[in-house]
C-alpha positions as CSV (number, residue, x, y, z in Angstrom):
1,M,35.9,-6.6,-5.6
2,N,39.0,-7.3,-3.6
3,K,42.4,-5.5,-3.5
4,T,41.2,-2.6,-5.7
5,V,42.9,0.8,-6.2
6,V,41.0,3.8,-7.7
7,R,43.0,7.0,-8.2
8,G,42.5,10.3,-10.1
9,I,38.9,9.8,-11.1
10,T,36.5,12.7,-11.7
11,S,32.7,12.1,-11.4
12,V,30.2,14.8,-12.3
13,N,26.4,15.0,-12.0
14,S,25.7,11.3,-11.2
15,K,22.0,10.6,-11.0
16,F,22.5,8.5,-7.9
17,F,25.6,7.6,-5.8
18,H,28.8,8.6,-7.6
19,I,30.9,5.7,-6.2
20,A,29.4,2.7,-4.4
21,V,31.7,0.3,-2.6
22,V,29.6,-2.7,-1.7
23,E,30.9,-6.1,-0.5
24,C,34.5,-5.1,-1.2
25,N,37.7,-5.9,0.8
26,Y,40.9,-3.9,0.7
27,F,39.7,-1.0,-1.4
28,K,41.7,2.2,-1.8
29,G,40.5,5.4,-3.4
30,S,42.5,8.7,-3.6
31,K,42.7,12.0,-5.5
32,L,39.0,11.8,-6.5
33,K,36.9,14.8,-7.6
34,I,33.2,14.4,-7.2
35,S,30.6,17.1,-7.9
36,A,26.8,17.5,-8.2
37,P,24.4,20.4,-7.7
38,P,23.7,21.1,-4.0
39,N,19.9,20.5,-4.6
40,S,20.4,17.1,-6.2
41,P,19.0,14.3,-3.9
42,N,20.7,11.0,-3.3
43,T,23.9,12.0,-5.1
44,D,26.2,10.7,-2.3
45,G,29.8,11.1,-3.3
46,I,31.0,7.8,-1.8
47,H,28.7,5.1,-0.3
48,I,30.3,2.2,1.5
49,E,28.3,-0.9,2.6
50,R,29.1,-4.5,3.7
51,S,32.8,-3.9,3.1
52,S,36.1,-4.1,5.1
53,F,39.5,-2.5,5.0
54,V,38.4,0.5,2.9
55,Y,40.6,3.6,2.6
56,F,39.7,6.9,1.0
57,S,42.0,9.9,1.0
58,R,43.0,13.3,-0.6
59,S,39.7,13.9,-2.4
60,H,37.3,16.8,-3.0
61,I,33.6,16.1,-2.8
62,G,30.6,18.4,-3.3
63,T,27.1,17.0,-3.9
64,G,23.5,17.3,-2.9
65,D,23.7,14.6,-0.3
66,D,26.3,13.0,1.9
67,C,29.9,13.5,0.8
68,V,30.7,10.1,2.3
69,S,28.1,7.7,3.8
70,I,29.1,4.6,5.8
71,G,26.2,2.2,5.7
72,Q,25.6,-1.1,7.4
73,G,28.0,-4.1,7.7
74,N,31.3,-2.2,7.5
75,S,34.5,-2.7,9.4
76,Q,37.9,-1.1,9.3
77,V,37.1,1.9,7.2
78,T,39.4,5.0,7.1
79,I,38.4,8.3,5.6
80,T,41.2,10.9,5.6
81,S,42.0,14.3,4.0
82,I,38.6,14.8,2.4
83,T,37.3,18.3,1.6
84,C,33.5,18.2,1.7
85,G,31.1,20.8,0.5
86,P,28.4,21.5,-0.5
87,G,26.5,18.5,0.8
88,H,25.3,16.8,3.9
89,G,28.7,16.1,5.4
90,I,30.2,12.7,6.4
91,S,27.5,10.3,7.7
92,V,27.3,7.0,9.5
93,G,24.0,5.6,8.3
94,S,21.3,5.7,8.0
95,L,21.2,2.5,10.1
96,G,18.4,0.4,11.5
97,K,15.9,0.7,8.7
98,Y,15.9,-3.0,7.7
99,R,16.0,-6.3,9.4
100,N,19.3,-8.2,9.7
101,E,21.6,-5.3,9.1
102,G,25.3,-5.9,9.8
103,D,27.2,-4.0,12.5
104,V,29.6,-1.1,11.9
105,S,33.0,-1.1,13.7
106,G,36.5,0.3,13.3
107,L,35.7,3.5,11.5
108,V,38.3,6.3,11.5
109,V,37.6,9.8,10.0
110,R,40.5,12.2,10.3
111,D,42.0,15.4,8.8
112,C,38.9,16.4,6.9
113,T,37.3,19.8,6.2
114,M,33.6,20.6,5.9
115,R,32.7,23.8,4.0
116,E,29.1,25.2,4.4
117,T,27.6,21.7,4.7
118,S,24.3,20.9,6.4
119,N,26.0,18.5,8.7
120,G,29.6,17.9,9.7
121,I,30.0,14.5,11.3
122,R,26.6,12.8,11.6
123,I,25.5,9.4,13.0
124,K,21.9,8.6,12.0
125,T,19.7,5.7,12.9
126,W,16.0,5.0,12.4
127,A,13.5,4.6,15.1
128,N,11.1,1.6,14.9
129,S,14.1,-0.6,14.0
130,P,12.9,-4.0,12.9
131,G,16.1,-5.6,14.1
132,S,19.1,-5.0,16.4
133,S,22.5,-3.9,15.3
134,A,25.5,-1.9,16.6
135,A,27.9,0.8,15.6
136,T,31.0,0.8,17.8
137,N,34.6,1.9,18.0
138,M,34.4,5.0,15.8
139,T,36.8,7.9,15.9
140,F,36.4,11.4,14.3
141,E,39.6,13.4,14.7
142,N,41.1,16.7,13.4
143,I,38.0,17.9,11.6
144,V,37.6,21.5,10.5
145,M,34.1,22.9,10.3
146,N,33.6,26.0,8.2
147,N,30.1,27.5,8.6
148,V,28.4,24.1,9.1
149,T,24.8,23.8,10.2
150,N,25.1,20.8,12.5
151,P,28.9,20.2,13.1
152,I,28.5,17.2,15.5
153,I,25.2,15.3,15.5
154,I,23.9,11.9,16.6
155,D,20.3,11.5,15.5
156,Q,18.7,8.2,16.6
157,A,15.3,9.3,15.5
158,Y,16.3,9.9,11.9
159,C,13.4,10.9,9.7
160,P,14.1,12.3,6.2
161,F,10.4,12.9,5.6
162,E,8.1,15.7,6.8
163,S,6.8,13.5,9.6
164,C,7.4,10.0,10.9
165,A,5.3,8.0,13.4
166,F,7.8,6.8,16.0
167,K,6.2,3.9,17.9
168,A,9.5,2.4,19.3
169,P,13.0,3.7,19.8
170,S,15.9,2.8,17.7
171,R,17.5,-0.6,18.3
172,V,20.9,0.4,17.0
173,R,23.4,0.4,19.8
174,L,26.0,3.2,19.7
175,R,29.1,2.7,21.8
176,D,32.8,3.8,22.0
177,I,32.5,7.0,19.9
178,Y,35.4,9.5,20.0
179,F,35.2,13.1,18.8
180,K,38.7,14.7,19.0
181,N,40.0,18.1,18.0
182,I,36.8,19.3,16.2
183,R,37.1,23.0,15.5
184,G,35.7,25.8,13.4
185,T,32.3,27.6,13.1
186,S,28.7,26.6,13.2
187,S,25.9,28.3,11.3
188,S,23.4,27.2,14.0
189,A,23.3,27.9,17.7
190,V,23.3,24.2,18.6
191,A,26.7,23.1,17.5
192,V,26.7,19.7,19.3
193,M,23.5,17.6,19.2
194,L,23.7,14.1,20.7
195,E,20.2,12.6,20.7
196,C,20.4,8.9,21.4
197,S,17.9,6.1,21.7
198,R,15.7,6.1,24.8
199,G,15.6,2.3,24.4
200,I,19.4,1.8,24.1
201,P,21.2,4.9,25.3
202,C,24.6,5.7,23.8
203,E,27.6,4.4,25.8
204,N,31.1,5.7,26.0
205,V,30.8,8.9,24.0
206,Y,33.9,11.0,24.3
207,L,34.4,14.7,23.3
208,Q,38.0,15.9,23.5
209,D,39.1,19.4,22.5
210,V,36.0,20.7,20.7
211,H,36.0,24.4,19.7
212,L,33.0,25.5,17.6
213,D,32.1,29.2,17.5
214,L,29.0,30.6,16.0
215,A,29.7,31.8,12.5
216,G,29.7,35.6,12.3
217,G,28.9,35.9,16.0
218,G,30.8,37.2,19.1
219,H,30.8,36.1,22.7
220,A,27.2,37.3,23.1
221,H,26.1,34.7,20.6
222,A,27.7,31.5,21.9
223,T,27.0,28.0,20.7
224,S,25.3,25.4,22.8
225,S,25.0,21.6,23.2
226,S,21.9,19.4,23.3
227,C,22.0,15.8,24.7
228,K,19.4,13.1,25.2
229,Y,19.9,9.6,26.6
230,V,23.7,9.8,26.7
231,R,26.3,10.6,29.3
232,V,29.3,12.2,27.6
233,K,32.9,12.1,28.9
234,Y,34.6,15.4,28.3
235,S,38.3,16.5,28.3
236,G,40.2,19.5,27.1
237,T,38.6,22.6,25.5
238,Q,34.8,22.4,25.3
239,I,33.1,25.1,23.2
240,P,30.1,24.9,23.3
241,P,29.9,24.0,27.0
242,P,29.1,20.4,27.9
243,C,25.5,19.3,28.4
244,S,24.4,19.9,32.0
């Protein structure tokens, strides 16, 4: 589909993805209401794959999976003014599971609110990738976290199962990633988790003005950061403190 506008749609209790945008160009969606029970698997609100110039705005999404998932092969995607919860947050990925996946570039997520989700902003890639790909030039800006379990997370050893045998690191290159003005509360002590690939460490990851307090806690219960295979560039306010 090309040059498509979807506005004012309500989707309730889909058995799989509520809206799937696949191989589309110049797609605009707004004023959407999407809901499914919080324990319903694979009920992503919006899934985007192999598409370009996609724009979603001013929508409310609460499901049992990702509110928005940005899959492989996307470019120039903008997600703005989305209220998410319940669900798994806004995710890039999972990437790197299959051979010949396309790159992701030019993603902007801004002015969104996460309410009691299991993740806030998440980038997830599989270990043991059968092929190489990249996700670059991604900006996450002006995001409010309200009692979110993992507000900021990069997971390059993604495993949705009870256990996975990781024989090789992820071959998805992550580069030029910007987290700006991320604020609110975390329901877990580790509010920022950046765990990159030991085979291809993350490059040019920037955190600017991050303020994530522990939900229901005081100064004696501060949040913390965890980093692997990444050197982060920090500026402005940093709560939790930067990785040492």
